[in-house]
C-alpha positions in Angstrom: -6.2 13.7 -6.9 -8.8 12.4 -9.3 -11.1 15.3 -10.4 -14.9 14.7 -10.4 -15.0 15.7 -14.0 -17.8 14.7 -16.1 -20.2 12.2 -14.7 -19.8 12.9 -10.9 -23.6 13.0 -10.5 -26.0 10.4 -9.1 -26.5 9.0 -12.7 -22.9 7.9 -12.7 -22.7 6.5 -9.2 -23.1 2.8 -9.0 -23.3 1.1 -5.6 -22.6 -2.3 -7.2 -19.5 -1.0 -8.9 -18.2 0.6 -5.7 -18.9 -2.6 -3.7 -17.1 -4.7 -6.2 -14.1 -2.3 -6.2 -14.0 -2.5 -2.4 -14.1 -6.3 -2.6 -11.2 -6.3 -5.1 -9.1 -4.0 -2.8 -9.9 -6.3 0.2 -8.9 -9.4 -1.9 -5.7 -7.7 -2.8 -4.9 -7.1 0.8 -5.4 -10.9 1.4 -3.1 -11.6 -1.5 -0.4 -9.5 0.2 -0.9 -11.5 3.4 -0.6 -14.8 1.6 2.5 -13.6 -0.2 4.0 -12.7 3.1 3.2 -16.2 4.3 5.2 -17.6 1.4 8.3 -15.7 2.3 7.9 -16.1 6.1 7.6 -19.9 5.8 10.4 -20.2 3.2 8.0 -21.8 0.7 9.0 -19.8 -2.4 10.3 -22.9 -4.2 8.0 -25.4 -2.6 6.4 -25.5 -6.1 9.4 -25.2 -8.5 7.5 -24.9 -11.8 5.2 -22.3 -13.3 2.4 -21.8 -14.4 1.6 -25.3 -13.3 2.2 -26.5 -9.8 4.3 -29.8 -9.7 2.9 -30.3 -13.2 -0.7 -30.1 -12.0 -3.5 -27.5 -11.7 -4.3 -28.7 -8.1 -1.4 -30.5 -6.4 -1.7 -32.0 -2.9 -1.9 -29.0 -0.5 0.7 -30.2 2.0 3.8 -28.5 3.5 5.1 -25.5 1.7 2.8 -26.3 -1.3 -0.1 -25.2 0.8 1.4 -21.7 1.1 2.9 -21.3 -2.4 0.0 -22.8 -4.4 -2.5 -21.2 -2.1 -0.9 -17.9 -2.9 -1.2 -18.6 -6.6 -4.9 -19.4 -6.2 -5.6 -16.1 -4.4 -3.5 -14.3 -7.1 -5.6 -15.9 -9.9 -8.8 -14.9 -8.1 -7.6 -11.3 -7.7 -6.6 -11.2 -11.4 -10.1 -12.2 -12.4 -11.6 -9.7 -10.0 -9.5 -6.9 -11.4 -10.3 -7.9 -15.0 -14.0 -7.8 -14.2 -13.6 -4.5 -12.4 -11.7 -2.9 -15.2 -14.3 -4.0 -17.8 -17.1 -2.7 -15.6 -15.3 0.7 -15.2 -14.5 0.9 -19.0 -18.2 0.3 -19.8 -19.8 2.4 -17.1 -17.4 5.1 -15.9 -17.4 8.4 -17.7 -14.3 9.7 -16.0 -11.3 9.2 -18.4 -8.7 9.4 -15.6 -10.4 6.7 -13.6 -10.6 4.4 -16.7 -6.9 4.9 -17.1 -6.3 4.0 -13.5 -8.3 0.8 -14.1 -6.2 0.0 -17.2 -3.0 0.6 -15.2 -4.2 -1.7 -12.4 -5.0 -4.4 -14.9 -1.6 -4.1 -16.5 0.0 -4.2 -13.0 -1.7 -7.4 -12.0 -0.6 -9.1 -15.3 2.9 -7.9 -14.8 2.8 -9.1 -11.2 1.8 -12.6 -12.4 4.8 -12.7 -14.8 7.2 -11.5 -12.1 5.8 -14.1 -9.8 6.5 -16.8 -12.4 10.0 -15.4 -13.1 10.7 -15.4 -9.4 10.1 -19.2 -9.3 11.7 -20.1 -12.6 14.8 -18.1 -11.8 15.1 -19.5 -8.3 14.2 -16.4 -6.3 16.7 -13.8 -7.6 16.7 -10.8 -5.3 16.0 -8.1 -7.9 13.0 -10.0 -9.3 11.7 -10.9 -5.9 12.0 -7.3 -4.6 10.3 -6.0 -7.8 7.5 -8.6 -7.2 7.0 -7.3 -3.7 7.1 -3.6 -4.7 4.7 -4.0 -7.6 2.3 -5.8 -5.2 2.2 -2.6 -3.1 1.6 -0.5 -6.2 -1.2 -2.7 -7.3 -2.8 -2.6 -3.9 -2.6 1.3 -4.0 -4.3 1.3 -7.4 -7.1 -0.9 -6.2 -7.6 1.4 -3.2 -7.8 4.4 -5.5 -10.5 2.6 -7.5 -12.4 1.7 -4.4 -12.3 5.3 -3.0 -13.0 7.1 -6.3 -16.1 5.1 -7.2 -17.7 5.8 -3.9 -20.6 8.2 -3.5 -18.9 10.3 -0.9 -15.9 11.0 -3.2 -18.0 11.7 -6.2 -20.2 14.3 -4.5 -17.5 15.9 -2.3 -15.9 19.3 -3.0 -13.3 21.4 -1.3 -15.1 22.9 1.8 -12.1 24.2 3.8 -8.9 26.0 3.3 -5.6 24.4 4.2 -3.5 27.3 5.3 -0.9 25.2 7.1 2.7 25.0 5.8 3.5 22.4 4.7 0.0 21.5 3.6 -1.7 18.3 4.7 -1.8 17.0 1.2 1.9 17.5 0.8 2.6 15.8 4.2 0.4 12.8 3.4 2.0 12.3 0.0 5.5 12.5 1.4 4.5 10.0 4.1 3.1 7.7 1.5 6.4 7.9 -0.5 8.4 7.2 2.7 6.3 4.2 3.6 6.6 2.8 0.1 10.4 3.2 0.2 10.5 1.5 3.6 8.4 -1.4 2.2 10.9 -1.8 -0.6 13.8 -1.8 1.9 12.0 -4.4 3.9 11.6 -6.5 0.8 15.3 -6.2 0.2 16.0 -7.3 3.8 13.7 -10.3 3.6 15.0 -11.5 0.2 18.6 -11.1 1.1 18.2 -13.0 4.4 19.1 -10.0 6.5 16.0 -10.2 8.7 18.0 -11.3 11.7 21.4 -9.8 10.8 20.9 -7.7 13.9 19.4 -10.1 16.5 18.4 -7.7 19.2 16.0 -4.7 19.4 15.9 -1.8 20.0 19.7 -1.9 20.4 22.1 -3.3 17.8 24.3 -6.0 19.3 23.8 -4.1 22.6 24.8 -0.8 21.2 23.3 2.2 19.4 25.4 1.4 16.3 26.5 -2.1 15.2 30.2 -2.7 16.2 30.9 -4.1 12.8 29.4 -3.8 9.3 28.5 -6.3 6.7 26.1 -6.0 3.8 23.3 -7.8 5.7 23.9 -5.7 8.8 23.9 -2.5 6.8 20.6 -3.4 5.0 19.0 -4.3 8.3 20.2 -1.2 10.1 19.0 1.0 7.1 15.5 -0.5 7.6 15.6 0.5 11.2 16.6 4.0 10.3 13.9 4.1 7.7 11.4 3.2 10.3 12.4 6.3 12.3 12.0 8.5 9.2 8.6 7.0 8.4 7.5 7.5 12.0 8.4 11.2 11.8 6.5 11.6 8.6 3.4 9.7 9.8 3.3 11.4 13.2 3.6 14.9 11.5 0.7 14.0 9.2 -1.4 12.8 12.1 -0.7 15.8 14.3 -1.5 18.1 11.4 -5.0 16.6 11.1 -5.5 16.7 14.9 -4.5 20.3 15.1 -6.2 21.7 12.0 -8.9 19.3 10.7 -10.8 17.8 13.7 -14.0 19.1 12.1 -13.5 16.8 9.1 -14.3 13.2 10.0 -13.2 12.1 6.5 -9.7 13.0 7.5 -9.8 12.5 11.2 -10.6 8.8 11.4 -8.0 7.8 8.7 -5.4 9.9 10.6 -6.1 8.2 13.9 -6.1 4.8 12.1 -2.7 5.7 10.6 -1.3 6.5 14.0 -2.6 3.2 15.4 -1.2 1.2 12.5 2.2 2.9 13.0 2.3 1.7 16.7 1.2 -1.8 15.7 3.8 -1.9 12.9 6.7 -1.0 15.2 5.5 -3.6 17.8 5.3 -6.3 15.0 8.8 -5.3 13.9 10.1 -5.8 17.4 8.3 -9.1 17.8 9.7 -10.3 14.5 13.2 -10.0 15.9 12.4 -11.1 19.5 10.7 -14.3 18.2 13.4 -15.0 15.6 11.1 -14.4 12.7 8.1 -16.5 13.7 5.6 -16.8 10.9 2.7 -14.9 12.3 4.4 -11.6 13.4 6.6 -11.6 10.4 3.7 -12.0 8.0 1.6 -9.5 9.9 4.5 -7.0 9.7 4.3 -7.2 5.9 0.5 -6.9 5.8 0.3 -4.0 8.3 2.9 -2.2 6.3 0.6 -2.4 3.3 -2.3 -1.1 5.4 -0.2 1.8 6.6 0.6 2.7 3.0 -3.0 2.5 1.8 -4.2 4.6 4.8 -1.6 7.4 4.1 -2.6 7.3 0.5 -6.3 7.7 1.5 -5.4 10.8 3.5 -3.5 12.3 0.6 -6.4 11.7 -1.8 -9.0 13.1 0.6 -6.9 16.1 1.5 -6.6 17.0 -2.1 -10.3 16.6 -2.6 -11.6 18.3 0.5 -9.1 21.1 1.2 -8.2 23.9 -1.1 -4.9 25.7 -0.8 -4.8 29.3 0.6 -3.6 30.5 -2.8 -6.5 29.0 -4.6 -9.0 30.4 -2.1 -7.5 33.9 -2.4 -7.7 33.8 -6.2 -11.3 32.6 -6.0 -12.1 35.6 -3.7 -10.5 38.0 -6.0 -12.4 36.7 -9.0 -15.7 36.7 -7.1 -15.1 40.4 -6.1 -14.2 41.4 -9.6 -10.8 42.5 -8.5 -7.5 42.3 -10.3 -4.6 40.1 -9.1 
């Protein structure tokens, strides 16, 4: 959670800054979609050089070049947006922690560009490709944090309810966020090792609950399916916690319902990816909706930390207010 700290008043809120931060986060989501298109269409080496594309700044946008060079153009635009956003935050934002998040996001987008270049120059090595995919999700999360924490609602909100549930909603949301991120990494491993159709049927595996034989691609693919079950438990637990205890808080209720809907959509897209033998659209949407699932879980964790105080903190506050002794 980012504390309000100094400068959480109207004098520090900037509608323009928040709008620009939201635009940057939205552009980052588009970047993830275009990156998914590159892998879904097998266009990762359609442009085999870097930083130029076929020795040019703007090659003919045909075939796989359209997807790969298009991805580079979107990435460059996002990099410029983040540079501008970071400079704006450094100049205008009094919260030190938020300035550090902006610096981290800028460093992440620079590193992401370098990893993208290495991915091409080294001919798609799995470790670098997976690191590139994972860092994309981290950068997206950082852009979402900046968009949320520069908003008026965040800057003027304080804890207004006690979270007496065990485990707390904040804990559940952060655990779910971690599980989703791990699942996205596992999905990246599956894509970049060519294991996406190692098990060609769904929901069974070669017509059975467990695969009749095991190879590395089959193990990776099956682990991704098991990961989906684990993520589903975490997400549904988080959503049910909000529905049971925090229906009076719309800032938590609508993201929780969105999270549940995205989970259902993600499972359906995963099934379609297999049933259509990895057709481009469902495969790419599967990557993109995974990013949306991650960001929504992160949003719930941020807001739960901001709007809900723990039972222990509330009890200590009451003791202090009454002049009692702990």
